[in-house]
MARNULUM-759933 format. One record per residue: x, y, z of N, C-alpha, C in turn; residue in three letters. Coordinates in steps of 0.2 Angstrom, whole numbers, plus 2048, in hexadecimal, padded with zeros to 3 digits. Last residue first. Layout:
REM MARNULUM-759933
<rec <X, Y, Z>, <X, Y, Z>, <X, Y, Z>, "ala">,
...
REM end
This chain:
REM MARNULUM-759933
<rec <2AD, 529, E5C>, <2B3, 530, E5A>, <2B2, 532, E53>, "gly">,
<rec <2A3, 522, E5B>, <2A2, 529, E5C>, <2A8, 52D, E5B>, "arg">,
<rec <2AB, 518, E56>, <2A6, 51B, E50>, <2A4, 521, E54>, "gly">,
<rec <2B2, 515, E62>, <2B6, 517, E5B>, <2B1, 51A, E57>, "glu">,
<rec <2A8, 513, E6B>, <2AD, 517, E6C>, <2AF, 51A, E66>, "ala">,
<rec <2A4, 504, E65>, <2A0, 50B, E66>, <2A3, 513, E67>, "ala">,
<rec <2AF, 4FD, E64>, <2AD, 4FF, E5F>, <2A8, 505, E60>, "leu">,
<rec <2B2, 4FC, E72>, <2B7, 500, E70>, <2B2, 501, E69>, "val">,
<rec <2A5, 4F5, E76>, <2A6, 4FC, E79>, <2AC, 500, E75>, "leu">,
<rec <2A8, 4EA, E70>, <2A2, 4EE, E6F>, <2A3, 4F5, E71>, "glu">,
<rec <2B3, 4E5, E75>, <2B3, 4E6, E6F>, <2AE, 4EB, E6D>, "arg">,
<rec <2AF, 4E2, E84>, <2B2, 4E7, E82>, <2B4, 4E9, E7B>, "ala">,
<rec <2A4, 4D9, E81>, <2A2, 4E1, E84>, <2A8, 4E5, E83>, "phe">,
<rec <2AB, 4D0, E7E>, <2A6, 4D2, E79>, <2A4, 4D9, E7A>, "arg">,
<rec <2B2, 4CC, E89>, <2B6, 4CE, E82>, <2B0, 4D1, E7C>, "leu">,
<rec <2A8, 4C8, E91>, <2AC, 4CF, E92>, <2AF, 4D0, E8C>, "ala">,
<rec <2A3, 4BE, E8A>, <29F, 4C4, E8A>, <2A3, 4CA, E8C>, "ser">,
<rec <2AF, 4B5, E8B>, <2AC, 4B6, E85>, <2A8, 4BD, E86>, "pro">,
<rec <2AF, 4B4, E9B>, <2B5, 4B8, E97>, <2B2, 4B8, E91>, "leu">,
<rec <29C, 4B3, E9D>, <2A3, 4B0, E9F>, <2A7, 4B4, E9A>, "gly">,
<rec <28F, 4BD, EA2>, <293, 4B7, E9F>, <298, 4B7, EA1>, "gly">,
<rec <285, 4C6, EA7>, <288, 4C2, EAC>, <28B, 4BB, EA8>, "phe">,
<rec <283, 4CC, E9C>, <285, 4D1, EA1>, <287, 4CC, EA8>, "ala">,
<rec <283, 4CB, E8B>, <282, 4C7, E92>, <286, 4CA, E99>, "asn">,
<rec <27D, 4D8, E84>, <282, 4D5, E85>, <281, 4D0, E8B>, "ile">,
<rec <274, 4E1, E75>, <274, 4DE, E7C>, <27A, 4D8, E7E>, "glu">,
<rec <281, 4EE, E6F>, <27C, 4E8, E6F>, <27A, 4E5, E75>, "pro">,
<rec <281, 500, E75>, <286, 4F9, E73>, <280, 4F4, E72>, "leu">,
<rec <285, 510, E73>, <27F, 50C, E72>, <282, 504, E70>, "gln">,
<rec <28A, 51E, E7C>, <28C, 517, E77>, <287, 512, E79>, "leu">,
<rec <28B, 52F, E7C>, <287, 529, E7C>, <289, 524, E78>, "val">,
<rec <28E, 53D, E7A>, <292, 537, E7D>, <28F, 533, E7F>, "asp">,
<rec <288, 549, E74>, <28A, 542, E70>, <28F, 53E, E74>, "gly">,
<rec <288, 553, E7E>, <28F, 553, E7A>, <28F, 54D, E75>, "arg">,
<rec <27B, 550, E81>, <27E, 558, E7E>, <283, 556, E7B>, "val">,
<rec <27D, 546, E88>, <27A, 545, E82>, <279, 54B, E7E>, "val">,
<rec <286, 54A, E92>, <289, 544, E8E>, <282, 544, E87>, "pro">,
<rec <27D, 553, E9B>, <283, 555, E97>, <286, 550, E92>, "ala">,
<rec <26B, 552, E97>, <26F, 550, E9A>, <278, 550, E96>, "leu">,
<rec <261, 556, E90>, <264, 55C, E94>, <269, 55A, E96>, "arg">,
<rec <25B, 54B, E8B>, <25D, 54F, E84>, <261, 555, E88>, "asn">,
<rec <254, 546, E97>, <25A, 542, E92>, <25D, 548, E8E>, "trp">,
<rec <24B, 550, E9A>, <250, 54D, E9E>, <255, 54B, E9A>, "leu">,
<rec <242, 551, E8F>, <246, 556, E91>, <24D, 554, E95>, "ala">,
<rec <240, 544, E83>, <23E, 548, E89>, <245, 54C, E8A>, "gly">,
<rec <23D, 53F, E78>, <23A, 544, E77>, <23B, 549, E7F>, "arg">,
<rec <247, 534, E79>, <248, 537, E73>, <244, 53F, E73>, "glu">,
<rec <241, 52E, E83>, <246, 530, E85>, <248, 535, E7E>, "leu">,
<rec <235, 52A, E7D>, <236, 52D, E82>, <23B, 532, E86>, "ser">,
<rec <23A, 520, E74>, <237, 524, E72>, <236, 52A, E77>, "arg">,
<rec <241, 517, E7D>, <245, 518, E77>, <242, 521, E75>, "arg">,
<rec <236, 511, E84>, <23B, 517, E88>, <23F, 51A, E83>, "ala">,
<rec <22F, 50A, E79>, <22D, 510, E7E>, <231, 515, E7F>, "gln">,
<rec <23B, 501, E76>, <238, 505, E72>, <236, 50C, E74>, "val">,
<rec <248, 500, E81>, <242, 4FF, E7F>, <23E, 503, E7C>, "pro">,
<rec <259, 4FE, E7B>, <254, 503, E7E>, <24E, 502, E7C>, "val">,
<rec <264, 4F1, E7A>, <25F, 4F4, E77>, <25A, 4F8, E7D>, "glu">,
<rec <273, 4F0, E83>, <26C, 4EF, E81>, <269, 4F3, E7E>, "gly">,
<rec <27A, 4FF, E8B>, <27D, 4F7, E8B>, <274, 4F4, E89>, "ala">,
<rec <280, 50D, E89>, <27A, 509, E8B>, <27B, 505, E88>, "ile">,
<rec <28A, 517, E91>, <28D, 512, E8E>, <286, 50E, E90>, "val">,
<rec <28F, 529, E93>, <289, 524, E94>, <28C, 51E, E8E>, "leu">,
<rec <29D, 52F, E99>, <299, 52C, E92>, <295, 528, E94>, "ala">,
<rec <29D, 53C, EA6>, <29D, 536, EA4>, <29A, 535, E9D>, "ala">,
<rec <29C, 549, EAC>, <2A1, 548, EA7>, <2A2, 542, EA5>, "glu">,
<rec <28E, 549, EB1>, <28F, 54C, EAB>, <296, 54B, EA8>, "pro">,
<rec <286, 541, EBA>, <28D, 53E, EB8>, <28E, 542, EB0>, "phe">,
<rec <27A, 543, EBF>, <280, 545, EC4>, <287, 543, EC2>, "asp">,
<rec <270, 542, EB5>, <274, 548, EB6>, <27A, 549, EBC>, "ala">,
<rec <26D, 535, EBB>, <271, 536, EB4>, <274, 53E, EB3>, "leu">,
<rec <263, 535, EC2>, <26A, 536, EC5>, <26F, 537, EC0>, "arg">,
<rec <258, 537, EBB>, <25B, 53D, EBD>, <261, 53C, EC0>, "glu">,
<rec <251, 529, EBA>, <256, 52C, EB4>, <25A, 533, EB6>, "met">,
<rec <256, 51F, EC8>, <252, 523, EC4>, <255, 528, EBF>, "pro">,
<rec <259, 510, EC7>, <25D, 515, ECA>, <259, 519, EC4>, "val">,
<rec <254, 4FF, ECF>, <252, 504, ECB>, <257, 50C, ECC>, "pro">,
<rec <265, 4FC, ED0>, <25F, 4FD, ECC>, <25A, 4FD, ED1>, "ala">,
<rec <276, 4F9, ECE>, <271, 4FA, ED0>, <26B, 4FE, ECD>, "his">,
<rec <27E, 4E8, ECC>, <27C, 4EF, EC8>, <277, 4F3, ECD>, "phe">,
<rec <281, 4DE, ED2>, <287, 4E0, ECB>, <285, 4E7, EC9>, "ala">,
<rec <277, 4E0, EDB>, <278, 4DA, ED6>, <27D, 4DB, ED1>, "phe">,
<rec <27A, 4ED, EE0>, <274, 4E8, EE2>, <275, 4E2, EE1>, "gln">,
<rec <285, 4F8, EE4>, <283, 4F6, EDE>, <27D, 4EF, EE3>, "thr">,
<rec <28D, 507, EE7>, <28C, 501, EEA>, <287, 4FE, EE3>, "gly">,
<rec <296, 514, EDD>, <290, 513, EE4>, <291, 50B, EE3>, "asp">,
<rec <29C, 517, ED3>, <2A1, 516, ED7>, <29D, 513, EDF>, "thr">,
<rec <29B, 51A, EC2>, <297, 519, EC7>, <29C, 515, ECD>, "trp">,
<rec <2A6, 51B, EB9>, <2A2, 522, EBC>, <29D, 520, EC2>, "ala">,
<rec <2B2, 513, EB5>, <2AC, 512, EB7>, <2AA, 518, EBC>, "asn">,
<rec <2C1, 514, EAB>, <2BD, 517, EB2>, <2B4, 516, EB2>, "ala">,
<rec <2CC, 509, EA3>, <2C7, 50F, EA4>, <2C4, 510, EAB>, "arg">,
<rec <2D2, 4FD, EA2>, <2D7, 503, EA3>, <2D2, 509, EA4>, "gly">,
<rec <2CE, 4F3, E9E>, <2CE, 4F5, E98>, <2D3, 4FE, E9A>, "leu">,
<rec <2CB, 4ED, EAA>, <2CF, 4E9, EA7>, <2D0, 4EE, EA2>, "arg">,
<rec <2BE, 4F6, EAE>, <2C5, 4F5, EB1>, <2C9, 4F4, EAE>, "his">,
<rec <2B6, 4F0, EA2>, <2B8, 4F6, EA3>, <2BD, 4F8, EA8>, "leu">,
<rec <2B4, 4E3, EA9>, <2B7, 4E5, EA3>, <2BA, 4ED, EA1>, "thr">,
<rec <2AC, 4E7, EB5>, <2B4, 4E4, EB6>, <2B8, 4E5, EAF>, "gly">,
<rec <2A2, 4ED, EAF>, <2A5, 4F1, EB3>, <2AE, 4EF, EB3>, "gly">,
<rec <29D, 4E2, EA9>, <29E, 4E8, EA6>, <2A3, 4EB, EA8>, "phe">,
<rec <29A, 4DA, EB4>, <29F, 4D6, EAE>, <2A0, 4DC, EAA>, "leu">,
<rec <29C, 4E2, EC3>, <298, 4DE, EBF>, <29D, 4DE, EBA>, "ser">,
<rec <2A1, 4EA, ECE>, <29F, 4E3, ECF>, <29B, 4DE, EC9>, "asp">,
<rec <29F, 4F6, EC9>, <2A7, 4F3, EC9>, <2A5, 4EC, ECA>, "gly">,
<rec <290, 4F9, EC3>, <294, 4FA, EC8>, <29C, 4F6, EC5>, "gly">,
<rec <283, 4FE, EB9>, <288, 4F8, EBA>, <28E, 4FA, EBE>, "phe">,
<rec <271, 503, EBB>, <279, 505, EB9>, <27E, 500, EBB>, "ile">,
<rec <263, 505, EB3>, <266, 500, EB7>, <26E, 502, EB5>, "arg">,
<rec <257, 511, EB3>, <25D, 50D, EAF>, <25F, 509, EB5>, "val">,
<rec <248, 51A, EB0>, <24C, 515, EB4>, <250, 511, EAF>, "his">,
<rec <23E, 51F, EA7>, <23F, 522, EAD>, <246, 520, EB2>, "arg">,
<rec <23B, 518, E9C>, <23D, 51E, E99>, <23F, 522, EA1>, "ala">,
<rec <243, 507, EA1>, <23F, 50C, EA0>, <240, 514, E9D>, "asp">,
<rec <251, 504, EA1>, <24B, 4FF, EA3>, <245, 501, E9F>, "gly">,
<rec <260, 505, E9A>, <259, 507, E9A>, <255, 502, E9D>, "val">,
<rec <271, 500, EA2>, <26A, 4FE, E9E>, <264, 502, E9E>, "glu">,
<rec <27F, 507, EA2>, <27A, 507, EA6>, <275, 502, E9F>, "leu">,
<rec <28F, 50E, EA8>, <28C, 509, EA4>, <284, 507, EA6>, "leu">,
<rec <299, 51E, EA5>, <292, 51B, EAA>, <28F, 515, EA7>, "leu">,
<rec <2A8, 51F, EA4>, <2A5, 51B, EA1>, <29F, 51B, EA6>, "phe">,
<rec <2B3, 52D, EA4>, <2B3, 527, EA6>, <2AA, 525, EA3>, "pro">,
<rec <2BE, 534, E96>, <2B8, 534, E9A>, <2B7, 52D, E9D>, "arg">,
<rec <2C9, 532, E8D>, <2C9, 532, E93>, <2C5, 532, E98>, "glu">,
<rec <2CD, 527, E81>, <2C8, 529, E84>, <2C9, 52A, E8B>, "gln">,
<rec <2DA, 522, E7C>, <2D8, 52A, E7B>, <2D1, 52C, E7E>, "gly">,
<rec <2DA, 517, E7E>, <2DF, 51B, E84>, <2DD, 520, E82>, "ala">,
<rec <2D2, 50D, E78>, <2CF, 511, E7D>, <2D4, 516, E80>, "leu">,
<rec <2DD, 504, E73>, <2D8, 508, E6E>, <2D4, 50D, E71>, "arg">,
<rec <2E2, 4FD, E7D>, <2E7, 503, E77>, <2E1, 508, E74>, "gly">,
<rec <2DA, 4F6, E80>, <2D9, 4FA, E86>, <2DE, 500, E82>, "ala">,
<rec <2DA, 4EC, E75>, <2D3, 4F2, E76>, <2D3, 4F7, E7A>, "leu">,
<rec <2E4, 4E5, E79>, <2E5, 4EB, E73>, <2DD, 4EF, E73>, "gly">,
<rec <2E3, 4E0, E84>, <2E9, 4E5, E84>, <2E6, 4EA, E7E>, "asp">,
<rec <2D7, 4D8, E82>, <2D6, 4DD, E86>, <2DC, 4E2, E86>, "phe">,
<rec <2DF, 4CF, E78>, <2DA, 4D1, E76>, <2D8, 4D9, E7A>, "ser">,
<rec <2E9, 4C9, E80>, <2ED, 4CE, E7B>, <2E6, 4D1, E78>, "ala">,
<rec <2E0, 4C3, E8A>, <2E4, 4C8, E8C>, <2E6, 4CB, E87>, "glu">,
<rec <2DB, 4B9, E80>, <2D5, 4BE, E84>, <2DA, 4C4, E87>, "ala">,
<rec <2E5, 4B2, E7C>, <2E1, 4B5, E78>, <2DC, 4BB, E7A>, "glu">,
<rec <2E7, 4AC, E8A>, <2ED, 4B1, E85>, <2E8, 4B4, E80>, "ala">,
<rec <2DD, 4A5, E8C>, <2DE, 4AA, E90>, <2E2, 4AF, E8C>, "leu">,
<rec <2DE, 49C, E82>, <2D7, 4A0, E81>, <2D9, 4A6, E86>, "val">,
<rec <2E8, 493, E84>, <2E9, 497, E7E>, <2E3, 49F, E7E>, "pro">,
<rec <2E6, 48F, E91>, <2EC, 493, E91>, <2EB, 497, E8B>, "ala">,
<rec <2DB, 486, E90>, <2DB, 48B, E94>, <2DE, 490, E92>, "ala">,
<rec <2DF, 479, E8C>, <2DA, 47D, E8A>, <2DA, 484, E8B>, "ala">,
<rec <2E6, 470, E94>, <2E9, 474, E8F>, <2E6, 479, E8C>, "gly">,
<rec <2DB, 468, E98>, <2DF, 46E, E9E>, <2E2, 473, E9B>, "pro">,
<rec <2D0, 45F, E99>, <2D2, 463, E93>, <2D7, 469, E95>, "asp">,
<rec <2C7, 45B, EA0>, <2CC, 457, E9F>, <2D1, 45A, E99>, "gly">,
<rec <2BF, 464, EA7>, <2BD, 462, EA2>, <2C1, 45C, E9E>, "leu">,
<rec <2C4, 469, EB2>, <2C1, 465, EB4>, <2BE, 461, EAC>, "ala">,
<rec <2CE, 471, EAB>, <2D1, 46B, EAE>, <2CC, 465, EB0>, "gln">,
<rec <2C6, 47A, EA7>, <2CB, 478, EA1>, <2CD, 470, EA6>, "ala">,
<rec <2C2, 47F, EB2>, <2BE, 47D, EAF>, <2C0, 477, EA9>, "leu">,
<rec <2D0, 485, EB6>, <2CB, 481, EBB>, <2C7, 47D, EB8>, "val">,
<rec <2D2, 490, EAC>, <2D7, 488, EAD>, <2D2, 483, EB1>, "pro">,
<rec <2C7, 496, EAD>, <2C8, 493, EA8>, <2CD, 48D, EA9>, "leu">,
<rec <2C5, 49F, EB9>, <2C1, 497, EB9>, <2C3, 494, EB4>, "leu">,
<rec <2CE, 4A9, EB8>, <2D1, 4A5, EBC>, <2CB, 49D, EBB>, "ala">,
<rec <2C5, 4B2, EB2>, <2CB, 4AF, EAE>, <2CD, 4AB, EB2>, "val">,
<rec <2BB, 4B3, EBA>, <2B8, 4B2, EB1>, <2C0, 4AE, EB0>, "leu">,
<rec <2C1, 4B9, EC2>, <2BE, 4B4, EC5>, <2BC, 4B0, EBE>, "lys">,
<rec <2C6, 4C7, EBD>, <2C9, 4C3, EBF>, <2C5, 4BA, EC0>, "pro">,
<rec <2B8, 4CC, EBB>, <2BB, 4C9, EB6>, <2C1, 4C5, EB8>, "leu">,
<rec <2AF, 4D0, EC6>, <2AE, 4C8, EC5>, <2B4, 4C6, EBE>, "pro">,
<rec <2B4, 4D8, ED4>, <2B4, 4DA, ECD>, <2B3, 4D2, ECB>, "asp">,
<rec <2A6, 4D9, EE3>, <2AE, 4D8, EDF>, <2AE, 4D7, ED8>, "glu">,
<rec <29B, 4DC, EE7>, <2A1, 4E1, EE9>, <2A8, 4DD, EE6>, "gly">,
<rec <294, 4CB, EE6>, <292, 4D4, EE8>, <299, 4D8, EEA>, "pro">,
<rec <29C, 4C3, EDA>, <29A, 4C3, EE1>, <299, 4C9, EE3>, "val">,
<rec <29A, 4B7, ECF>, <297, 4BE, ECF>, <296, 4BE, ED7>, "tyr">,
<rec <2A2, 4AA, ED0>, <2A2, 4AF, ECB>, <2A0, 4B7, ECC>, "leu">,
<rec <2A2, 49D, ED8>, <2A0, 4A3, ED9>, <2A2, 4A8, ED5>, "ala">,
<rec <29F, 48E, ECF>, <2A3, 492, ED2>, <2A0, 49A, ED3>, "gln">,
<rec <29C, 47D, ECE>, <299, 482, ECF>, <29F, 487, ED2>, "ser">,
<rec <29A, 46D, EC6>, <29F, 472, EC9>, <29C, 478, EC8>, "leu">,
<rec <293, 45E, ECB>, <292, 464, EC9>, <298, 46A, ECB>, "val">,
<rec <28F, 44E, EC6>, <293, 451, ECA>, <293, 459, EC7>, "pro">,
<rec <27E, 44B, EC5>, <286, 449, EC1>, <28A, 44D, EC6>, "ala">,
<rec <271, 448, ECA>, <271, 448, EC4>, <278, 446, EC1>, "ile">,
<rec <274, 44D, ED7>, <270, 445, ED8>, <270, 443, ECF>, "arg">,
<rec <277, 45B, ED6>, <27B, 455, ED8>, <27A, 44E, ED6>, "glu">,
<rec <26C, 462, ED4>, <26F, 460, ECE>, <275, 45A, ECF>, "leu">,
<rec <266, 460, EE1>, <263, 45F, EDD>, <267, 45C, ED6>, "gln">,
<rec <271, 469, EE7>, <26F, 462, EEA>, <26B, 45E, EE4>, "pro">,
<rec <270, 476, EE0>, <275, 471, EDF>, <274, 46A, EE1>, "gln">,
<rec <267, 480, EE2>, <264, 478, EDE>, <26B, 475, EDE>, "ile">,
<rec <26D, 489, EE8>, <268, 486, EEC>, <264, 47E, EE7>, "phe">,
<rec <277, 48F, EE1>, <279, 488, EE6>, <273, 487, EEA>, "ser">,
<rec <276, 496, ED6>, <273, 491, ED7>, <274, 48B, EDA>, "tyr">,
<rec <281, 4A1, ED8>, <27A, 4A2, ED8>, <276, 49C, ED8>, "tyr">,
<rec <28C, 498, ED6>, <289, 499, EDF>, <282, 49B, EDD>, "ser">,
<rec <289, 48E, EC9>, <28D, 493, ECD>, <28A, 495, ED3>, "ser">,
<rec <28C, 480, EBD>, <288, 485, EC0>, <28D, 489, EC4>, "ser">,
<rec <28E, 472, EB2>, <290, 47A, EB5>, <28B, 47C, EB9>, "leu">,
<rec <28F, 461, EB4>, <28A, 465, EB5>, <28E, 46D, EB7>, "ile">,
<rec <295, 454, EAB>, <296, 459, EB0>, <290, 45D, EAE>, "leu">,
<rec <28E, 449, EA3>, <294, 448, EA8>, <297, 44D, EAD>, "asp">,
<rec <27D, 44A, EA1>, <285, 44D, EA0>, <289, 448, EA6>, "pro">,
<rec <271, 446, E99>, <276, 440, E9D>, <27D, 444, E9D>, "ala">,
<rec <264, 448, E98>, <26B, 44C, E93>, <270, 447, E95>, "ser">,
<rec <25C, 445, EA1>, <25B, 442, E98>, <263, 445, E95>, "leu">,
<rec <260, 44F, EAB>, <261, 448, EAB>, <25F, 443, EA6>, "ser">,
<rec <25A, 45A, EA4>, <25F, 45B, EA6>, <261, 452, EA8>, "leu">,
<rec <24B, 457, EA4>, <250, 457, E9C>, <257, 458, E9E>, "ala">,
<rec <24A, 455, EB2>, <248, 44F, EAD>, <24D, 450, EA6>, "glu">,
<rec <24B, 461, EB6>, <24F, 45C, EB8>, <24F, 457, EB3>, "leu">,
<rec <24C, 470, EAF>, <248, 46B, EAF>, <24E, 465, EAF>, "asn">,
<rec <251, 47D, EBB>, <251, 47A, EB4>, <24D, 474, EB5>, "pro">,
<rec <250, 48A, EC1>, <249, 486, EC3>, <24B, 482, EBD>, "ala">,
<rec <257, 496, EC0>, <256, 494, EC6>, <251, 48E, EC7>, "gly">,
<rec <258, 493, EB1>, <25E, 493, EB5>, <25D, 491, EBC>, "arg">,
<rec <24B, 48C, EA9>, <24D, 490, EAB>, <252, 48F, EB0>, "leu">,
<rec <250, 480, E9B>, <24A, 485, EA0>, <24D, 488, EA5>, "gly">,
<rec <259, 479, E95>, <258, 477, E9B>, <253, 479, E9F>, "leu">,
<rec <25B, 474, E82>, <258, 47B, E88>, <255, 476, E8E>, "asp">,
<rec <268, 46E, E7B>, <261, 46D, E7F>, <260, 473, E83>, "ile">,
<rec <270, 471, E6D>, <270, 472, E72>, <267, 472, E75>, "thr">,
<rec <270, 471, E5F>, <26E, 46B, E60>, <26D, 46A, E6A>, "thr">,
<rec <276, 47D, E5B>, <26E, 47C, E59>, <26B, 476, E5D>, "glu">,
<rec <280, 481, E65>, <280, 47F, E61>, <276, 47E, E60>, "ala">,
<rec <281, 493, E6C>, <280, 48D, E6E>, <27E, 48A, E67>, "pro">,
<rec <28B, 4A2, E67>, <285, 49D, E67>, <286, 496, E68>, "leu">,
<rec <294, 4AD, E70>, <296, 4A7, E6C>, <28E, 4A2, E6C>, "ser">,
<rec <290, 4B7, E79>, <297, 4B8, E75>, <296, 4B3, E6F>, "ala">,
<rec <27E, 4B7, E7B>, <286, 4B5, E7D>, <289, 4B7, E77>, "ala">,
<rec <271, 4BB, E7A>, <277, 4C0, E7D>, <27E, 4BE, E7C>, "val">,
<rec <269, 4B2, E74>, <267, 4BA, E72>, <26D, 4BE, E75>, "arg">,
<rec <26D, 4A6, E79>, <26E, 4A8, E72>, <26D, 4AE, E71>, "arg">,
<rec <268, 4A8, E86>, <26F, 4A8, E85>, <26F, 4A8, E7D>, "leu">,
<rec <259, 4A7, E84>, <25D, 4AD, E87>, <264, 4AC, E85>, "gly">,
<rec <259, 499, E80>, <256, 49E, E7B>, <259, 4A6, E7C>, "lys">,
<rec <25E, 491, E8C>, <261, 491, E84>, <260, 499, E81>, "leu">,
<rec <25D, 490, E9A>, <25A, 497, E96>, <25F, 497, E8F>, "glu">,
<rec <26B, 484, E9B>, <262, 489, E9E>, <262, 48E, E9B>, "ala">,
<rec <270, 479, E90>, <271, 47F, E92>, <269, 481, E96>, "val">,
<rec <27A, 46B, E8A>, <273, 46D, E8D>, <274, 473, E91>, "ala">,
<rec <285, 469, E84>, <280, 466, E82>, <279, 469, E84>, "leu">,
<rec <291, 476, E85>, <28C, 472, E89>, <287, 46E, E84>, "pro">,
<rec <2A1, 475, E7C>, <29C, 476, E7D>, <295, 473, E80>, "pro">,
<rec <2B0, 477, E7D>, <2AD, 472, E80>, <2A5, 474, E82>, "his">,
<rec <2BA, 481, E7B>, <2B7, 47C, E75>, <2B3, 476, E78>, "gly">,
<rec <2B9, 48B, E83>, <2BF, 487, E84>, <2BF, 47F, E7F>, "leu">,
<rec <2AF, 493, E81>, <2B5, 494, E81>, <2BC, 48F, E80>, "ala">,
<rec <2A6, 48A, E86>, <2A5, 48A, E81>, <2AC, 48E, E7D>, "met">,
<rec <2A7, 48A, E93>, <2A9, 484, E8F>, <2AA, 485, E8A>, "ala">,
<rec <2A4, 499, E95>, <2AA, 497, E97>, <2AD, 48F, E93>, "ser">,
<rec <295, 498, E93>, <29B, 49C, E8E>, <2A2, 49A, E8F>, "glu">,
<rec <294, 492, E9E>, <291, 48E, E99>, <296, 492, E91>, "ala">,
<rec <295, 499, EA9>, <299, 493, EA9>, <298, 48F, EA2>, "met">,
<rec <28D, 4A3, EA7>, <294, 4A5, EA6>, <298, 49F, EA4>, "ala">,
<rec <281, 49D, EA7>, <282, 49F, EA2>, <28A, 4A0, EA1>, "trp">,
<rec <27E, 48D, EAF>, <280, 496, EB1>, <283, 497, EA9>, "asp">,
<rec <27B, 482, EAC>, <276, 485, EB0>, <278, 48C, EAF>, "ile">,
<rec <280, 476, EA1>, <281, 47C, EA5>, <27B, 47F, EA6>, "ala">,
<rec <288, 465, E9F>, <281, 469, E9F>, <281, 470, EA3>, "ala">,
<rec <293, 45C, E93>, <292, 462, E99>, <28B, 465, E99>, "ile">,
<rec <29B, 44D, E92>, <295, 451, E92>, <292, 454, E96>, "arg">,
<rec <2AC, 450, E92>, <2A6, 44C, E95>, <2A2, 450, E91>, "pro">,
<rec <2B6, 44D, E80>, <2B4, 44E, E88>, <2AE, 44D, E8A>, "gly">,
<rec <2B3, 448, E75>, <2B5, 44E, E74>, <2B5, 451, E7B>, "thr">,
<rec <2AF, 43A, E78>, <2B4, 43B, E72>, <2B7, 445, E71>, "ala">,
<rec <2AC, 438, E84>, <2B2, 436, E84>, <2B5, 439, E7D>, "gly">,
<rec <29B, 434, E7E>, <29F, 435, E83>, <2A9, 434, E83>, "arg">,
<rec <296, 438, E6E>, <299, 434, E74>, <29D, 437, E79>, "ala">,
<rec <28F, 447, E6C>, <295, 445, E6A>, <295, 43E, E71>, "pro">,
<rec <27C, 444, E65>, <283, 447, E67>, <28A, 445, E68>, "gly">,
<rec <272, 43C, E63>, <276, 43D, E5E>, <27B, 443, E5F>, "ala">,
<rec <26D, 43B, E70>, <26F, 433, E6C>, <273, 436, E68>, "ala">,
<rec <268, 448, E73>, <26E, 445, E76>, <271, 43F, E72>, "val">,
<rec <25E, 447, E69>, <262, 44B, E68>, <26A, 44A, E6D>, "val">,
<rec <255, 43D, E6C>, <258, 43D, E67>, <25E, 440, E64>, "gly">,
<rec <252, 442, E78>, <255, 43C, E79>, <25A, 43B, E73>, "ala">,
<rec <249, 44C, E72>, <24E, 44E, E78>, <255, 448, E79>, "met">,
<rec <23E, 444, E6F>, <243, 44A, E6A>, <24A, 44B, E6D>, "ala">,
<rec <239, 43E, E7B>, <23C, 43A, E75>, <241, 43E, E6F>, "ala">,
<rec <235, 44C, E81>, <23B, 447, E84>, <23F, 441, E7E>, "leu">,
<rec <22B, 44E, E78>, <22F, 452, E78>, <235, 44F, E7B>, "leu">,
<rec <222, 442, E79>, <225, 443, E73>, <22C, 449, E73>, "ala">,
<rec <21E, 445, E87>, <221, 43E, E85>, <224, 43F, E7D>, "arg">,
<rec <218, 450, E85>, <21E, 451, E8B>, <221, 449, E88>, "arg">,
<rec <212, 454, E75>, <211, 450, E7B>, <218, 450, E7F>, "thr">,
<rec <20C, 460, E6A>, <213, 45C, E6D>, <213, 459, E73>, "val">,
<rec <1FD, 460, E5F>, <201, 460, E66>, <206, 45D, E69>, "met">,
REM end
């Protein structure tokens, strides 16, 4: 049985073995995943991240094996956070309710990245020079942004022949989906690629859920883009279901399946979504 004392001692060993302060910039801990991805893109990976296992499953680039898991994003392990001895904690407006606790440990850089009704992509782009400055590496942002813009432009060109709007969704079960709006990472990226989002209604939290499967019949001209794996039971039901198999996009073969992608990530996840969307669209064609 691993005791709490042994666990903390092991974590202390990981911290001690990490890079010394000043060797590669400040020691960073990240509560917010978009902030963590942005720091990694700048070449300053956090030494500690909240919900590390989940981030490894969906992130555009994987955190190092030595990264410390801080527990839940909304309720991080403050003892583990303190023990990681960060010089800077990266957070966002989602976690403003715990910011006073975080500030007792280290300075906090917090940004409002996902705001209802607003495209998050420009905010994620604007974050990089701010974050680079805070990390003492102001020159790190420009090449990352230049490469991202070139990638987006190239991917947009490859989608130029795709005239149908896209309906971006995630299947919850055989009867419900959640649909991503223009204020989501996926919707904002789609806009950057010059393509239309078929969902023009409002959202609740960058997406609208639960949406009855029947609503998909309202978008006969759209191509369906399924983000993430469909649960096994739902997939079996859809394969046999009359409703799903009568949907115009399904009949036409206008259904694109993407891998699981961080829907609340940073610019790297936006680029990953764009690449996967283009690859899926080209594969269908």
